[in-house]
Every structure is written in C-alpha cells, then in structure tokens.
C-alpha positions in Angstrom: 0.0 0.3 0.1 2.9 2.4 0.8 5.3 1.1 -1.4 8.2 3.6 -2.2 7.4 3.3 -6.3 3.9 4.0 -5.6 4.3 7.1 -3.0 7.1 8.4 -5.4 4.7 8.3 -8.5 2.0 10.2 -6.4 4.1 12.7 -5.2 5.6 13.5 -8.6 1.8 13.5 -10.7 0.4 15.7 -7.8 3.4 18.6 -7.6 3.0 18.7 -11.4 -0.6 19.3 -11.1 0.0 21.5 -8.0 2.7 23.5 -10.2 0.4 24.2 -13.5 -2.6 24.9 -10.9 -0.5 27.4 -9.1 -0.3 29.8 -12.3 -3.4 30.8 -12.1 -4.4 30.1 -8.4 -5.8 33.1 -6.6 -4.1 32.2 -3.0 -0.5 31.5 -4.4 1.2 28.2 -5.6 2.1 27.0 -2.2 -1.4 26.7 -1.3 -3.0 24.5 -4.1 0.4 22.5 -4.3 0.1 21.1 -0.6 -4.0 20.4 -1.4 -3.0 18.7 -4.7 -0.3 16.5 -3.1 -2.9 15.9 0.1 -5.4 15.1 -2.3 -3.2 12.6 -4.2 -1.9 11.0 -0.9 -5.7 10.4 0.3 -6.1 8.6 -2.9 -3.0 6.8 -3.3 -4.4 5.6 0.4 -7.8 4.4 -0.7 -6.3 2.8 -3.8 -4.3 0.6 -1.7 -6.8 -0.1 0.8 -9.7 -1.7 -1.6 -6.4 -3.4 -3.0 -6.0 -5.6 -0.1 -9.8 -5.4 1.6 -12.1 -7.0 1.6 -10.6 -10.5 1.4 -13.4 -11.6 -0.6 -15.4 -9.5 -3.0 -19.2 -10.2 -4.6 -18.5 -12.4 -8.0 -20.3 -9.7 -10.0 -17.3 -7.0 -9.2 -14.5 -7.2 -10.0 -11.2 -5.5 -7.4 -10.1 -3.4 -10.4 -13.4 -1.6 -10.9 -13.9 -1.3 -7.0 -10.4 0.6 -6.8 -11.1 2.8 -9.7 -14.5 3.6 -8.5 -13.5 4.5 -5.2 -10.4 6.7 -6.4 -13.0 8.8 -7.7 -15.8 8.8 -5.2 -13.4 9.6 -2.2 -12.2 12.8 -4.3 -15.2 15.4 -3.4 -14.8 14.1 0.6 -11.4 14.4 0.6 -11.1 17.9 -0.9 -14.0 19.1 1.3 -11.9 17.8 4.5 -9.0 19.5 3.2 -10.7 22.9 2.5 -12.2 22.6 6.0 -8.9 22.0 7.9 -7.4 25.1 5.9 -10.1 27.2 6.9 -8.7 29.4 9.9 -10.9 30.0 13.1 -13.3 32.8 12.7 -13.4 32.7 9.0 -16.6 31.8 7.0 -16.8 28.2 5.5 -15.1 27.9 2.3 -18.7 26.8 0.7 -19.8 30.5 1.6 -16.9 32.2 -0.2 -17.0 32.5 -4.0 -13.2 32.2 -4.8 -13.0 29.4 -2.6 -15.6 27.6 -3.6 -14.5 28.1 -7.6 -11.1 26.4 -6.1 -12.9 23.8 -4.5 -15.0 22.9 -7.4 -11.6 23.1 -9.8 -9.8 20.9 -7.7 -12.6 18.6 -7.2 -13.6 18.2 -11.1 -10.1 17.9 -11.6 -9.1 15.0 -9.2 -12.6 13.0 -10.4 -11.3 13.7 -14.2 -7.7 12.5 -13.5 -7.7 10.2 -10.7 -9.2 7.2 -11.9 -7.4 7.4 -15.2 -4.3 7.3 -13.2 -5.4 4.5 -11.1 -6.3 2.8 -14.5 -2.8 3.2 -15.5 -1.3 1.8 -12.0 -3.4 -1.1 -12.3 -1.9 -1.8 -16.1 1.7 -1.3 -14.7 0.9 -3.4 -11.8 -0.5 -6.5 -13.9 2.8 -5.8 -16.5 5.1 -6.5 -13.5 3.1 -9.3 -12.1 3.1 -10.8 -15.6 7.0 -10.5 -15.7 7.5 -11.7 -12.6 5.2 -14.6 -12.9 7.2 -15.2 -16.3 10.4 -15.1 -14.3 9.1 -17.4 -11.6 8.5 -19.8 -13.8 11.5 -19.5 -15.8 13.0 -20.0 -12.6 10.8 -23.2 -11.7 11.2 -24.5 -15.0 15.4 -24.1 -14.5 15.3 -25.8 -11.7 13.2 -28.8 -12.5 15.4 -29.3 -15.4 18.4 -29.1 -13.4 16.5 -31.9 -11.1 15.5 -33.8 -13.9 19.6 -33.6 -15.3 20.2 -34.9 -11.6 18.4 -37.7 -11.9 19.3 -38.6 -15.2 23.1 -38.3 -13.9 22.5 -40.8 -11.0 20.1 -43.5 -12.4 23.5 -43.7 -15.2 25.8 -43.8 -12.3 23.6 -46.5 -10.5 23.9 -48.6 -13.9 27.5 -48.2 -14.1 27.9 -49.6 -10.3 26.6 -53.0 -10.7 27.8 -53.2 -14.2 31.2 -53.0 -13.0 30.6 -55.1 -9.6 29.4 -57.8 -11.3 32.2 -58.4 -13.6 34.8 -57.7 -11.1 33.0 -60.6 -9.0 32.6 -62.9 -12.0 36.6 -62.6 -12.6 37.0 -63.3 -9.1 34.6 -66.4 -9.3 36.3 -67.6 -12.0 40.1 -67.7 -10.3 38.0 -69.5 -7.3 36.5 -72.1 -9.6 40.1 -72.8 -10.9 41.4 -73.3 -7.4 44.0 -70.9 -7.6 46.1 -70.4 -4.9 45.6 -66.8 -4.9 42.1 -67.0 -4.4 42.3 -65.9 -1.1 44.7 -63.0 -1.7 42.5 -61.9 -4.5 39.0 -62.1 -2.2 40.9 -59.8 0.6 42.2 -57.7 -2.6 38.7 -57.2 -3.5 37.2 -56.3 -0.3 39.6 -53.7 0.5 39.3 -52.4 -2.8 35.1 -52.4 -2.6 35.6 -50.4 1.0 37.3 -47.7 -1.0 35.5 -47.8 -4.2 31.6 -48.2 -3.3 31.5 -45.2 -0.8 32.1 -43.2 -3.9 29.7 -44.6 -6.3 27.0 -42.0 -5.6 29.3 -38.8 -5.6 28.3 -36.4 -7.7 32.1 -35.9 -8.8 35.3 -36.9 -8.0 38.9 -35.9 -8.7 41.4 -38.0 -11.2 43.7 -38.4 -8.2 40.9 -40.7 -6.7 39.7 -42.4 -9.9 43.8 -43.2 -10.1 43.4 -44.9 -6.6 40.8 -46.9 -7.6 42.5 -47.4 -11.0 45.7 -49.2 -9.8 43.8 -51.1 -6.8 41.9 -52.5 -9.8 44.8 -53.8 -12.3 46.3 -55.0 -9.2 43.3 -57.0 -8.5 43.2 -58.1 -12.2 46.8 -58.5 -12.0 46.9 -61.0 -9.4 44.3 -63.1 -11.2 46.3 -63.4 -14.5 50.1 -62.2 -13.5 51.3 -63.6 -16.8 48.8 -61.9 -19.1 48.4 -58.3 -17.7 51.0 -55.6 -17.6 50.1 -52.0 -17.3 51.6 -48.5 -16.8 49.9 -45.2 -15.3 51.3 -42.0 -16.8 49.6 -38.7 -15.1 50.6 -35.2 -15.0 50.7 -33.9 -11.6 48.4 -31.2 -12.8 45.8 -33.5 -13.7 45.5 -35.0 -10.4 43.0 -32.5 -8.9 41.0 -32.2 -12.1 37.0 -33.1 -11.7 35.5 -35.7 -13.7 32.2 -38.1 -12.9 32.6 -41.0 -10.8 34.3 -44.0 -12.3 34.9 -42.5 -15.5 38.7 -43.5 -15.9 37.8 -46.9 -14.1 35.0 -47.8 -17.1 37.6 -46.9 -19.4 40.0 -49.7 -17.8 37.8 -52.1 -17.0 36.5 -52.2 -20.7 40.0 -52.6 -21.8 40.5 -55.9 -19.4 37.2 -57.0 -20.2 36.9 -56.6 -23.9 41.2 -56.2 -24.8 43.2 -58.5 -22.2 40.6 -61.0 -21.3 39.6 -62.4 -24.2 43.4 -62.6 -25.8 45.3 -65.9 -24.9 48.4 -63.9 -24.9 47.2 -61.0 -22.6 48.6 -57.6 -23.3 49.1 -54.5 -21.9 47.4 -51.5 -20.5 48.9 -47.8 -20.6 46.7 -45.1 -19.0 47.8 -41.3 -19.8 46.3 -38.4 -18.2 47.2 -34.7 -19.2 46.3 -31.8 -19.1 46.7 -29.3 -22.2 45.8 -25.8 -21.6 42.0 -25.8 -21.0 41.7 -29.4 -21.8 42.4 -32.7 -20.1 42.9 -35.4 -22.4 42.5 -39.2 -20.9 43.8 -42.0 -23.0 43.6 -45.6 -22.0 45.3 -47.6 -24.7 45.5 -52.0 -24.6 47.2 -54.3 -26.9 44.8 -57.0 -26.7 42.5 -58.7 -29.3 41.6 -55.8 -30.7 38.3 -54.3 -32.1 36.2 -56.7 -33.3 35.0 -56.4 -36.8 31.4 -57.1 -36.5 31.3 -54.6 -33.5 29.1 -51.6 -33.8 28.7 -49.1 -31.1 30.5 -48.6 -27.6 29.0 -51.4 -25.3 27.0 -50.8 -22.1 29.7 -49.2 -20.1 31.5 -47.0 -22.7 27.9 -46.1 -23.9 26.7 -45.0 -20.7 29.9 -43.8 -19.7 29.1 -41.3 -22.9 25.8 -40.2 -21.7 27.0 -39.1 -18.2 29.7 -37.3 -20.1 27.1 -35.2 -22.1 25.0 -34.7 -19.5 27.7 -33.3 -17.2 29.8 -31.3 -19.9 27.5 -31.1 -23.0 29.0 -30.8 -26.2 32.5 -30.0 -24.4 33.6 -33.2 -23.7 34.3 -36.4 -26.0 34.7 -39.9 -26.3 36.3 -41.3 -29.1 37.3 -45.1 -29.6 39.8 -46.6 -32.2 42.7 -49.0 -32.9 45.9 -49.0 -31.3 48.5 -50.2 -33.4 48.2 -54.0 -35.2 46.5 -55.0 -32.1 44.7 -53.3 -29.5 42.2 -50.7 -28.8 42.8 -46.9 -27.8 40.0 -45.3 -25.8 40.1 -41.2 -25.3 38.2 -38.6 -23.7 38.8 -34.9 -24.0 37.1 -32.9 -20.9 37.3 -29.4 -19.8 38.9 -28.6 -17.0 37.5 -28.1 -13.7 39.5 -28.0 -10.4 39.0 -30.4 -7.5 38.6 -27.0 -5.2 35.6 -25.3 -7.8 
C-alpha cells in the first residue's frame, strides 16, 4: 500500500498538477500545491486499501473496478475535508466564499477526471509487473525442474555403472576361485579392500582424477593377481591433472572395458597404458591396450562406454568427447577430452 515506488509516482503527479494550477491560483502556488499533494495521497491510500480489503468480493464486481470507482468517489469528500481544515478559526466556511468555492470545484472536478485514469494506469503497470514476475518465476521453476531432471538422469546412469562394474569384477573373482587358484584368498582380500574404498564413491556427484587413479591402480593390481602372466600395466599422470574433477568411474570404466574386452579374451594377454594429461583448458584421458583389438562386426561402444558417454554429455554437454579406435596392429585406444575443472571449484 505504501511502497516507495507508488508514493514517488503519486507525489510526482500531484506536484506537477499543483505547479500547473498554481500559475493561476488566487491564493498562490504553495496553497494549491499542498492541497493537490494531500489529495493525491488520499487517493493513493484508498487505492491501496481496496487492493487488499475486503479479502473476498462478490462475484459480480472485480477488484480493479472497486479500486477505480473508490478513487473517484473519495475525491469530493477528501477535497472538502482539506478545505475545511485549511479554513482559519473565525473565517466563514469555504462553501460560503465564492473564490474558495470556485477553487474547490476546480480541484474536485480535476481530481474526479484524472484520478480514475491514473488508477487505471497504475493497475496496468501493476499487471505488467506481475506478469513479468510470474514469467521470471516460471522460468526459474522450469530451470530448477530441468536441473533436477538432469541430476536424476545422471544418478540413474551412475546407478547403472555400479552394478555393471561390480558384477564383472565378481565374475572374474569367481572364475579364479573355480579354478582352484592358490591366489583366490589373496584376491578376495584385495577385492574387499578395494570395494570398501570404491563403493562409498559410487554416488558422489564428482570426484578427481587423483581419486580415480587410486581405484584404477587397485583394480589393475587385483586383475594382475588373477592373471599375473597375461596382464601388465602402467600409469602416466601429470601432477597438474590429479586435482581435476570428473564424474565418478570415468577412468575406471575405460580401464575395466580394456581388461574385459581387450586383455581377457586374448590368449597372450597384453598391456594397458593409462595416460592423463592437462593441455591448457582441456584434460586428455587415454587408455590403450594391446589385446584382441576391435571386433570387425562390432558396432557401437557397448554398455559401459555408452553409459559413460551419456554421463559425460549430461555433465559437460558438447564440451566433452569420447572416441574409440584401433591402437597399432592389435589393440584399442579409448580417449576422452574434458574441460578443466579443479577439485576445489
């Protein structure tokens, strides 16, 4: 009701009208200026009063109609009260003095003519402001819903990665146990230690390549215990890349895919090389293996890499890429290029 914007508008219009009338007002510009300001404030208060009261109106009348009519109706009595209060003690009432009565009529008529139109203008501006506010609120709500949907989609994809990786690892351990390998006990102990470190991180929204490398090394050591003569590996990581952020299981998915589809099917086994490099504002992750290579009939990336590509798209949009190609005469190279995001950001 008494918002500064509304008071400022009322004072500006009232002062402007008072100054125009004061050019020809018999009692001087100050007198009419005070009266127009008081009259404008009265109209503003009535406009604000019926904006909030009564809480419920009959269905046959709109609130804006009530506000406009009330502003017009209040002008005559408000003008009469202002003239009565400005009459000095002992002087005749204003309606008994011709000059004052002419001033009352002029001010009252001008108020009845202008006040409803100004009220309508204020209502239009108010409706426009409300529409803009609602549009902004809808945009914010839509953005929030889109963000929540994106988070839900990303968590769903991460939930798909977790069982895919764990079941593959457990299947490898089961094969080792079934063959009666004396290393089965050590492998199971290593697996338990690995899972204790890995599982709590599966639902994290982001991790760093330093943390990913710890898991990758533990996983490769675990796989090396299962096939010591068929798997060799090496990790090459820039120190500057260890604090860069990435979605959980990013690097591990590439390595697990190399073991499962490259080294495991090969009778001779092979070697896995992991490279993580920072190049300006980009981070390049490359995992190569010397296994059986790409299958000629294969199309697509497979479940693990397809899910990883979708997760990268949700997190980075078009800024991240995942490419799969041949490596040398035999083997596969998987390369991811990500925008740089530090662990502290």
